[in-house]
N, C-alpha and C positions, 0 to 999 in steps of 0.2 A: 722334776723339781719345781716348786713354786715360785722361788726366789728368783726374780729377775736379775740380769747380769748389771744393768745400770738404770738410772733414773734419769728421764730427760723430761723436757717440758711437756705437759700436757696439750694435746690439740683439740679443740672444739670441731668436730668434723662438718657439722652442718646446722642450720637453725633453719627450723619449718614451722609455720604458723598453722595451728590446727583449729578447725571449727569450734565453736560452743557446743556443749552437749548437756544433755539433763542427766543430772547425777542421781543415783540412788539415794545418798545421804551423804554427810559431811565426809565420811570415810571412804566413799567410793572412788576408786581411782579412775583415771582416763581409761576407758576401756574401748571407747569407739576408736576404731582404727579408721584413719580416713582413707585407706587403700584397701582393695582385696589382695590377699597373698595368694598367687596362682601358680598352678602347676600343670605343664603339658606334657604328655605323653605320645610317641608315635605308635600307639596301638588303641584299641576301643576298650582296653581293661583297667586302665588306669594303674598299670604294673611296670615293672623294672625301673631302669634309669630315666628320669625326666629328660624330655628335650629342651625344655625352657622353663624357668621359675623367674617371676618378676612380679611387681606389685601393678596393680590396674584400678583406675578410679571408678569405672562403672562396668556392669555387665550388659552392655548394649551393644551387640555385634550382629551384623548380616554380612558373612564374609562372602556369600554367594558361591561360587565354585573355587574361591581362594583359600589362602591358607592365614591363620592368625599371625604367623612369624615366619622368617625365611627357614627357621631350624625346626618348624613343625610341619608335617603332612598336610596337604590339602583334603585329604579323605583319610579315614581309618585313623582319627586322633582322639584323644579324650583329655579332659581338664577337670581340675578341682580348683574351687575358689573358696576361702575361708575369711572371715571378718567378724569381729566383735561390735556391735552397736549398743548404745544406750537410747533407751525410748521413754516416752510418756507412757504411763500405764494404761493398757487398753487392748481392744480387739483391732487386729490388723488383717489385711486381705494380701496376700501374695499372688503375683500374676507373673507367670512366665511364658514366653513364647520359644518353643525350640524346634530344630529339624537336625538331629534326630533326638536321640534319649536324654533324659534330664530327670535329677532326683534332687530334691530340697528337703534339708533339716534344719529346723529351728530348735537349739537347745537339745540337741540327739534325738528329737521326735521328727520321724519321717513324714512331712506333710504333704509333698506331691512326689509321686513315683509313676513316672512315664519312661522307664527304660527299655524302650523298645524302637525299632526304626519306625519313622513315621515322617510325613511331609509337615511343613512347618504348622503348630497348632498352638494353641494358648490354652494354658492349664491354671486354675485357681484354687487356693485354699485358705480359710480362715483360721486365725489362732490368736489365741490371747496371750499377751507378754507383760508381765508385771514390770514394777520398777526395777531398775538397775541393768545390767548388761546382758546380751545374749549372743550367743554364738551360731552365725547363719552359715551353713555349709551347702556349696553347690556343686553337683557332679553332671558332667556331661559328656556325651560321645557323639561323634560324626561317622557315619559308615561311608556314604557316597553321595555324590550330587552336591545339592546345595546345604549350606551351614548357617544356622541362625540361633542364636541364644540372646534373649532380651528379659530382663528380671527388674520388676519393680514392686514396691509395696506401700500401702497406705493406711491411715489411721481411718478405723470406722466406726468406733464408738468407744465410751469409756466404761461400759458395763463390765465387770468382770464376770467369768462364768460361776454357776453355782458353787458356793464354798460349802464344802463338808466339814463341819465342826466337829464329828465325832468320830467316823470310822476311817481306816485305811482300806483301800482296794488291794488286796493280796491276791498274787498269781504265782502258784507253785509249779515248777518245772522238774522231771525226773531226768535232768542232765544238768551240767555245770555252767552253760552258756546262756540260760534262759533262751534256749531255742525251741522253735516250733510251737505248738499249742500248749497251753498249760494244762495239767491234769487236774487242777483244783482252783477256782476262783471263789473267793469268799470275802465279806467284809471283817475286820478285825479292828477291835478297839486301841490296841497297843501294839507296839513291837517290842517285847519284852519276855524273850525267850531263852531258856537254857535246857534244851532237849537232850543234852548227855549224849548218849550213843543210840538213842530211840528216833523214830520217824515223828515228824510233825503231825502226820495223820496215819496212823498206821493202815495199811491195806491200798493206800491210794498213793502217797508220798514215800520216796524210798528214805531209808534210814541214812544212807551216804550217797553222795554224787547227787545231789539236788541243788535247785537255787530258785530263789524267789525275788520278786519285783513287788515292793510296796509302793503306792502312791496316794497323795491325799493333798487336797486344796484348802487352806484356811485362811482366816483373817488374823493378821497379829499386829498389836500395836507398835508405834515406831520406838524402836531400841536396838541396841545392839545384844543379840542372842548368842549364847554359848552351847554348842552342841557336843553332846557326849555319845560315842559310840563304841560298843565293845562287841567284838565279834570273834568267832572262830569256825569258818575260815577267813575268807575274803569279801570285801565289800567295797562299794562306791555310794557315795552321798552327795546327791545334788539337791541345792537349796535355792530356789529362785533362778534355776538356770545356771547356778554356779557349782563347780564341784568342789565341794568343801572338803570332803575326805577321799581318798584313792588310797584303799589298802586291798586291791585285788590280787592277793597272793595267798598261797597256804600258810597257814600260821596257827600257833597255839592261841589261847585267848588273849587279846590285845585290844587297849582301850586307845581310840583316837579322840582327839576333840578340834574343835574350830570354833572361830567366831565371825559373825557377820551383822551386819545392820540390815534391818527388815523393817516394812512398813506396809500394811494393807494387805491384799489378797496375795498368799505365798503358795506355791506348789513345791511339794517335798517329794523326791524320788529316791529311796533306797533300794539297791541291788545288792543281792546276798548269794553265796555259794558255799555249800559243804563239800568237801572232797571226801575225806573219812575220819574216822575217830570222833570227838566230841563236837557238839554243834551249839553256837551261842550266837544270837542276835540281839542286840538290847541298844534302843536308841531313846535318849531323853533330851531335852533343852531347857534353858530357862533365861530371862533377862539377864544380862551380864553385871553381876553385881547389884542388880535390882534397879540399875539406871534406866531412866525413860528417855534419856538423851544419848548421842552416840559417844559424848566424852565429857568429863568434866570442864568446866568452864571458869578457871581463876581469872582474875582481872588481867586484860590484854597488856601486853609488855610493848613499850615504846623504843626498848633499848635492844640489844644484840639477843637473839633467841636462838638456842641450839636445842635441837631434838635428835636425841640419839637412839640407837636400835634398843636400848633397855629402858626408854622412858615409855609412858602411859599412852603419849600421843604419836607414837610410832605404832602403826599396824601393818599386819602382815597376813596374807591370805593365800589361797590356792592348795596344792598338794601338801598334806602335813607332813608326810614322809620325805618331801623334797628338801626341806630346810634344814640347813646345818648351821652350827655355831662354832667360832674359834675364839680363843681368849688372848685376842690382840687387836691393835687397831685403836680407834679413839676410845679413850676410858677404858682400855682393856678388853674389849669385846666387840665382836662384830658378827654379822649374820651373812651367810653365803648360800648359793645352790649353784647347780650346773644351769647352762643355757637350755633354752628350747630354739629351735631353728625357725618355728613359726607359731602362730596362735593356736597350740593344741589346747584341748579342753582343760588339762591338769597344768595349766602354766601356774606360775607363782608370781605375785606382786606384793610391793610394800608401798605404803604410803607415810609421810611425815607432815604432821598438822601442827603447824606454829599457831599461837593466840597473839596476835599482831593488833596494834592499833594502826590505822589506815595511814598511808603513806610509802615512800620510796624505799626499798630494801635491795641490797646486793644479795644473791644467793649463793651459798658456797656448799659443795659436797666434800667430804672428807673421803680421800682415797687411801685405804690402806695399802700397806706394802706387798701383802700376799693376798691369795684369794680373789685376785684382779687380773685374769689373763683374756678376759674379753675386751675386743676393740670397738664395741658398737653397745655401749650401755644407754638405754634411751630415757633420759630423765623428762618428765612432763612437768612443767611449772604452771601451776594454775594462778592466775592473778587477776587485778581488777578489769584489766583489758583483754582478757581471753586465756588461753592455753597455749604454751610455747615449748617445743620440743628442742632439747639439747642433746646430741650424740657425743657421749664421751669415750675416748680410748683409755678405759681404766688401766691397761697394761703398761702403759708408758710413764706413769706418776704413782709415786708411792709415798705414804705417811706424810700428806700435807693438804690442806685445803685448796679447792680449785673452783674458781669463779664459773657459775653458771648464767651471770649478766644481771643486771639490774631491773627492777618491774617496780610498778604502782600496784599494791596491795589494798583491799579494801577494808580490812579488818573484820572479816566474817569468815565463816566456815568454808568459804570458796577459795580461800589461801592455803594451798598446800603443792607438796612435790610429790610424785609417784615415779616407781621404777618397776618395770616388770622382766622377767628372766628371758623375755623374747628378743633376741638379738639378731636373729636371721643369719647366723653363722651355722656351721655344720652341728647336727643335734649333739648335746652334751659332750662338746670338745672344750668347752670354756667354762670358766669360773667367773661368776657375778656378784660383788659384794654389796652390801646393803649396812651403811654404816651411820655415821653422823651428817646431819644437815645443819645450816647455820643461815640467819636472817640477820644482815647488818644494816642498820638505818643509813639512807644516803641522802 
């Protein structure tokens, strides 16, 4: 039962100031996590039950012959760090010193692979990151002896990689996991296929149980873009490092959509697999409604402003299949999803964008009665003086407005509130509601 036994006064659990970040656009949420989400295991394979989970500020460790913590072995341990960052578009050099093995991914691309025993060595890799948020993942293991792990990155230039404005790089595999070497690599002008029961390339690619990876870099004018993906069977779509569609399941012909703000050099990656039966893969996109700005801009209001989950200036993103709607709450509708325990690639987020005149406003969130079992809803308030995190126990308050505090707002696109499904509670054990937000002049 989702209904709570009683309603008590909501508690603001903590108030933490976060550093300013560079946003992708006015709809971009606060993706930069000020801390690494870290997990340690008492083995070298990152497997089984963790020995320790915690947040860490930097990866800059020289443990010597010691241990990272009392619950972690001094030898034969492993660890994984994940963190989302926002960056200025450009090329970046990653540098890591490790003893022993280390692997580093940027947006699911493995850029450093030194997964073997060695003394302290430094490895570097250069990669281009466009505007917006990027997922950094680091994995490490210590065999025996000294233990070192130190990571840093720095901006090296703003020149993007060569943009391909025409063709996709297509890689075909005769398995459903994109595993091993491709059996065919070629350039393709579009992803617009309905193969039916046939093979994409008879004699080379299987008619069933095959997979394809399409990648492309192109320049896109500043706008909100609407992506449409029709597939049979599974697919995952990354746009500028963001997992926009996650439909990696066996299914009949299904259409997914997603919206994202883009500007400049953008990388698109589509992964697809066909298990059996008919095969379809069709991808298209267009500016959302022909707008060249992220959202319409009516005259700003100096009075009370409410943004509901049904309004044009409420934007949600992430895994399309993760969102749910219930017809209750403020104005008779709310949006909800299950929680994530950490910043997984398919996490869901939403953003409320008021159009204010400059001044002081108290910010309220409407907590509905049901679909609110999380004790750790993390609301980021973006205002004229930075970004503030308020952690709210949604489970203790129902059908009422709850204050997140009073702040000075600039009357610009930098005024917004974001909420993600990342609560750091056990995976998919909580419900988190996304309903209305209110700004009241003070």
